C-alpha positions in Angstrom: 7.4 7.2 -33.2 5.3 4.4 -31.7 3.8 5.2 -28.3 3.4 2.4 -25.9 0.6 2.7 -23.3 1.4 3.4 -19.7 1.4 0.3 -17.4 -1.8 1.6 -15.7 -3.6 1.8 -19.0 -2.8 -1.7 -20.0 -4.8 -3.5 -17.3 -8.5 -3.5 -17.2 -10.0 -1.1 -14.5 -11.2 -4.1 -12.4 -7.7 -5.7 -12.3 -5.3 -3.6 -10.1 -1.6 -4.1 -10.6 0.1 -6.6 -8.3 3.4 -4.7 -8.0 3.2 -1.1 -6.8 5.8 1.7 -6.8 6.8 3.3 -3.6 4.4 6.2 -4.2 1.6 3.9 -5.2 2.2 1.6 -2.2 2.2 4.5 0.2 -1.1 5.8 -1.3 -2.5 2.3 -1.2 -2.1 2.1 2.6 -3.1 5.7 3.1 0.1 7.3 4.2 2.7 9.7 2.8 5.8 8.2 1.1 8.0 9.3 3.9 5.8 7.7 6.5 5.7 4.6 4.3 9.5 4.5 4.3 9.5 4.6 8.1 6.9 1.8 8.3 9.1 -0.4 6.0 12.2 0.4 8.0 10.3 -0.5 11.2 9.0 -3.8 9.8 5.4 -2.7 9.8 5.2 -2.9 6.0 7.0 -5.4 3.8 10.3 -4.9 2.0 10.1 -4.4 -1.8 10.9 -6.8 -4.5 13.4 -5.9 -7.2 12.5 -6.7 -10.8 15.5 -5.8 -12.9 15.9 -2.1 -12.1 12.4 -1.6 -10.8 11.6 -1.7 -7.1 8.0 -2.8 -6.4 5.8 -3.7 -3.4 3.6 -6.7 -3.6 0.0 -5.5 -3.1 -1.1 -8.8 -1.4 1.8 -8.4 1.1 0.7 -4.8 1.8 -2.8 -6.1 2.5 -1.4 -8.7 5.0 0.8 -6.1 6.7 -2.1 -3.6 6.9 -4.3 -6.2 8.5 -1.7 -6.7 11.2 -1.5 -3.0 12.1 -2.9 -2.1 15.5 -6.1 -0.2 16.0 -8.6 -2.4 14.2 -10.1 -3.9 17.3 -12.6 -1.1 18.0 -11.3 -0.3 21.4 -10.7 3.1 23.0 -8.2 4.3 20.3 -11.3 4.8 18.1 -12.5 8.4 18.8 -16.0 7.5 17.5 -16.5 4.4 19.7 -18.4 6.4 22.4 -20.7 8.3 19.9 -24.3 7.2 20.0 -26.9 7.8 17.3 
């Protein structure tokens, strides 16, 4: 039997895949899969693309959506903003 390499082993280490599974997409943005599902449903994360039978999230669209999430402005929602060295 001929074994084909897994998708992750085909790409060079410095070239991440463009399409991510649900589990990979959730890990990529740093949340659980169930939280990721809620974020997609709420429109905070992009909808997936369907490629034949596979459902994948575009990594660049995840980056864009992540950038738009609140909390990156360094205001009071950052618990470390008042800490001095």
